[in-house]
N, C-alpha and C positions, 0 to 999 in steps of 0.2 A: 119529803123534800128535805128535812133535816138530817134524816138517816142516810141519806144519798151523799149529802154534803160531807160528813163525818167519814163515810167510806172512803171518798176521794182523797180527803187529806191524809188519812191513813196510809193509802197506797203512795201518795206521793213522798211522804216521810219514809218509806221503806224503800223507795227507789234511790233516795239520797244516800242511805245507809248503805246500800248494795253498791253504789257508784264509788263510795270511798274506799272500798277494797280493790277496785279495777285499776289497771295500768294504762287507761285511756289518756290523751292529752287534750289540753284546751289551749286556745291561743292566747298568747301573751299580749296584755294591753300595749307593749312596746314593739309589737311587730314581730316578736320570735315566739318559740314555744317553750312551754315550762312543763315539768312533771306534774301530773295531778297529785303526786305523793307530797308534794310541797304545801305545806300549810298556808293557810291564808295569813297567818301570823307572820310566817317567814317572808312570804311575799310582800307583806306590808312593810316589814323591816328594810327590805332591799330596796324597795321603791323610795321608802324615805331616805335611804343613803344616796341614790341617784337623784333625788330632788335637791339634798344638801350640797351635793358635788356640782350640779348643774348651777345651782344658785352661787356656789363660790367662784366658778370659773367664769360666770357671765355677770357677775357684780359690776356694777358701773363705777366710775372714779367718784361719782358724787351722787346724793340724792337729790330729788326734785327740790329745788330751792323754794323760799318763800313767795316768789314771784310766779310760781307755778310752771316754770321751765324745767326741764331734766334733760341730762347728759346723753349723747348717742352711745349705744352699747357696740362692742366688738362682735364680729361673726364667731359663733361657738367653735372652738379649736377642735371639739370631738367629732365634727362633721367631716371626716376623711375616708376614703375607701382604699387608697394605696399609698405607698412611699412617695410617688411622684406628686402627690397633692400637698406634701408637707416640704418638699424642696424649696428653699428660699435663695437658691442661686449663689450661696457663698459657702464655699468648701472649707472655708478656714474655721468656721464654728461647728465643724463636724457634719455627719450625714442624718438628716432628720428621718425618723421612720414613722409609720401609721401602725398602731398597735391598739388591742382592746382595752377600753377604758376601764369597765367595770367586769370583774370576773362574773361568770355566769351569763352574761348578757352580750352575745357575740355581735350584736348590731350596734353596740356603743363603741365606736372608734375614735381615737385621739392621737394628734402628733406630738412626738417626743423628739426633743433635741438630742444630738449626737455627741460624740466625745471631740473637743475642739482639736484642731490639727496643730501639731507641735513641729516646728522647723528648726533644725540644728542653729545653735547660736553662733555668731562670727568667731572665727578661730584666730583671728589678728594676723593673718598672713596676707601680706599685700600681694600675692601672686595668685590669688583666686578671689571670686567675688563675695559678696555677703549675701547669705540666703535669707529671704523673706517670704512671706505668705500673700499670693495674690487670690482674691476671691474667686476668680474664674478659673485660674490654673493650679492653684495649691502652692505648694513650695517651689521657689524659684531662686536660682542664683543670679544676682546682679551681674552686670557687664564685667568681664575679667579685666584687671587692669593692663596697663602698658609696660612692657619690658623691652625698651628701646635698645640698650647697649649695656655693656657690663657694668658701667659708671652709675646709671640712673637707678633710682628705686622705682618700684612698681607704683602706679597711680592710676586713678580710674580712666577708663576709656576702653577702645578696641584693643584686644590682645594682639601683640606682635610677637612671634615666636622667637624665642631666644636663639635656637639652634639654627645655623646657616647652611646645614648639610655639607660643610667643608671638613672632610676628615684631616686636613692639615693644619688645623688651628684649634682643635680640642672640641669637645661637645659642649656647647654652652647651655646652662640650666637657669631656672629662675629660682633665686634664693628669697625666703621670706622677709628678710631684713635688707639684703644689698641689692635685689632685683636680679637682672641678668648677670650671670658670672660664667666664666669660661672654665672648662676641665683642662687638666694638663695637656700641653701641646704634644701631638702624637710624633711618632718617629717616620721619617722619610728617607729610608736607607739607601735605596738604589731605584733604578729605572722600572723594575718589575715588581717591587713591592708596593703593597698599599700601606696607608698610613695606620699605624696602630698606637695605642696610648703609651706614652713614656716621654723621656726627654728627647727634645728635637735634635735630629742629625741634619745639618745643611745638605742640601742637594748639590752634588758636585761630582761631575764623572772625569774631571781632569782633563778635559779637552778644551783648549782656550777659546776655540770658535763656536762653542755651543753657549746657548743661554739655559742657566739650570734653574728651574722654578719648580715649586710644589703646587700643583693644580688640584683644587679639591674636586672639580668635576671629573678629573681623569683618575681621581683617587691615588695619587702618589706623584713621584718626582717626574718632571719632564725635562728633556734635553733638547732644545730647539737649534738645529744649525743656522748658523748667520753667516751668510757669504761674504757681508761687508768687512767682518773681522780678518778676512784672509787676503784682501786687496794688497797688491805690492806696490801700488801706486802708478803702475803702469797700464794705462787702458788699452794700450795697443796690442799687448800680448794676450788678450782676451780676459774673461772673467773667472777668476779663481773661485773655488766652491769649498764649502765646509761639509764634511761627510761625518756621519754620526759617531762612529768609533774610530776613524782614521785621522780626524783633524782636517786642516787645510790641504787641498790638492790643486795642481797647477790647472790652468785652463786647457780644455780639450783642444782648443784650435785658436789661432790669433783672430783679433777683430777685422773683419772683412768691411773695408769702406767703399761702396760702390752706389752711388744714387741713380746710375743708369743714364745720365745726362752727358753727352759730349762736350757741353758747354762749360762744365765744371771740372776742376782738378780735384781728384779724390786723394786725400791723404789722411794720416792719423797723427794726432797730438797726444803723447803718453799722458798729459794731465787732464785732457778733456775728452778724448777720443777722436771720432771721425770729423774731418774738417772738409768743406766742399766749397772750393773758391772758384768764382767766375774767372774765365780765361779769355784772351783773345782768340778768338776761333779763326782759323785759315779760311781763304775763299777757295771753294771748289768750282771747277768749270766741267760741263758735261763732255764725255768723249763718246763719238757715235760709235755703234757696232760696225764692224767691217772686217776686211782682210788687207794683208800686205805681204810684200816679201822681205823677209828678215834677214839681215846680214850685209855684206859688202855691197854697196850701191854701184850700178854701172858707172865707168869712168873714174871711180875712187883708185888711185894708184897706190894709196898708203895703207891699204888694207893687210892684215896679219892673217895666219892660219886660224886664229880664234874666231874669226868673222866667217868662217866657212863651214859646211856648204851653205849657200843662200836657199832659204826654204820658206814655203808658204805658211801663213799663220792665219786662222780665223779666230776674231774676238768678239765677245758680248760687248755691250755698252758699259762704261763706268764712268767715275768721276775722278778727277785728279787736281791736288792743290795748284792753284795758278802760279805761285811762286815757290821757291825753296824756303824751308821753314828757317827763321832767324834765331839765333841763340836765345834772345829774350823770350820769344814764343815758346821754345822748348823748355826752358828754365821755369816759366809761369805753370807748366804742366807737371814736369817731373820734379821740381824743387831740387835741382842740382845743376851744376854748371854743364852748359852745352857748347863751350867754345871749341872744344877739342871732341867732336861728336864720333862716336864708335858706332859699328852696325847694330850692337845690342842696345845702345841709347835711342837710335833711329826706330828700331823695331818697337821699343818701349813707347816712344812718344807717339807713334802711328795708333798703336793699340790703345793708348789712353784717351784719344779723341774718338775712338769709334772707327778707326780706319785701320789701313794696313800698308806695308810696303808694296810697290808694284812689282808685278813680275817683269823679267827682262824684256818679254814681247810687249807688254803693256806700256812700258816705258818708251821703247823705241817707236812703237806704233803711234803714241801720243806725240813724241817729239818731231816726228817727221810730218804730221799734220796732214796725212794724205798725199804726201810727195816723196820724191826719191832723191831729194837733195842731199848733199854731203855733210853741210854744217849749215848752222844759222848764225847771223851776227847780231845776237839779241843781248844789247850791253844790259838794259835795265828798264823797269816799267815807267821809270820817270821820263824816258824818252818816247814812250809810246811804241816801241816796236815789240812785236810778238809773233809767234807762228800762227797759221790759218785757224787754229782752234783756241786762240787766246791764251796760250802758255807763255810765260816769261822764262828768261835766261836760265839755263840749268848748266851746272859745271861740277862733274864728279859727284855724283849722287848714288846711295845705296838702292840695291833691289833685293827681292826676296830670295833669288836663284843661289844655289850653291855653285861653286865654280867648276866648269867643265872646260877643257882645253880647245873643244871644237863643238860644232852644233850637231855632230853625229848623234842621232837618237833623242834630239830636243823634242818637246811637246809641240803640237801643231795646233792646240786649241787655246793657247795664250796663257795657260798656266804656268806657275813657277816650276822650275826643274830643280827638285830638291833631293838630297841623300841623308838618311838617317845620321845624325851626329856630326854634320860636317862642320869643320872650323874655318873654312875659306868660302867667302862669299864673292859677290860680283859688285863693282862700281862701274857707272857709266857716265861718259862725258856727252856734251852737246855743243857748246859754244865756247869760243876762244880764239887764239891766235891761229892763222891759217899755216903758219910756220910749224906749229906743234901738231905732230900727226896724231896726238891723243884727242885733239879737240874736234871729233867728227861723230856723227850720229850713229854709226855702226861700232865705235871704238869700245873694247872691253877691258877690264883690268881686274885682277885677283886681288883681294883684301882679306887679312885676318878679321875675325869677328871682333877682336878687341883692340883693333888699331883704329885710332880717331884721325880720320884724314879726309872724310867726305861729308856731304850735306845730306839733308832729308826732304823728300817729297813723299806724300802719301796719296793713296787712292781708296776709293770706297765703291761698292755697286751701285749702279744707277737706281734712282728712286722708282722711276716708272720703267725701268728696263730698256729705255731706248737711248739714254744719255742726252735726251733734249729737255 
């Protein structure tokens, strides 16, 4: 029994000696592996160091007091596995890292502080912000200052750009002492050049009617035509215009004053332009459509060759002024004296009220009133005497026709018988003394267009085509 025990002890010792030379490994008491070649003495020294470090880092602020109560301890800082475990959310104190705490023991990791972030100091420039460190963002610039104009210094607030993008007043910049300042004013030499740095040259094209300005958006001089600078003070001759390179030019055509109303007189005042004046409008009476025999009436012994041959005329309905136009009525429309009325004045008046002079056929047809009488003793409307169609006294009145010595070739449709450029027209008689052969309804007389010795009676087409 004893021999067996000695034998087993010897064998165990031999096994230990043999194992000392082997390269096999054993588990570390701290969870890692260590080489068997390490001596127990070395291991003891390392462990002693770990224990001392652990004690140093985890030491509490105070020992247990006399009353038996102790202070709470902090979580050991060496218990990390990656850098993210060490990040404290503050970039200003550097970037924390997780590294091996004790050499040779890879499972012992601890957090280490990084290098604090250094932000540039303020450069005393009022035109940029002051840089500081933000725990979440790092180095940031404070809100830039205001540079409102060339006179103000920069102050804290939202930045307002100094440059206004106008090439015609220089490039404004922000000075560290004075704030916004302007660069030298550029050149605006002519209409085609852009502004460039240098001494300013005024924009002037030498044309009096243009407005000369330097426009930053257009990048140079602009010359704007201004028509009002060309006015000669007379509105009636039209509007004068300003042409870019040629200056003031006369109006293309005179001012036309026409409101399209028969009840107004259209005229032009040089100082104000068109004037539309309400006028006394003559009374028109309807003349029905029909036919008659024009010329010397049966039984009339005072007829002249100019009243022949007697011929048939067919007419459409029309309207005629009830009386001859008075001088006052004429002057209100034409704004000129009508006491000595010429054919040209009569023509102008009728046109001004939207009417026309009657043809010879229309005049005689209306004055006969559907009869073949030789003359009518119509003194005036005050006495209530009129012809069957309501027309009052007529005495030497102009018609549209040119003068022809007879009715040979005269129109049969009631239209005026005209020749191009004729200078002699026709005047017709109607009422008057029976002793004077001229005062007959078929009497005709030649008159020059510029001789004033007759009156005015106007006609216009019937509104409904029937004259009723």
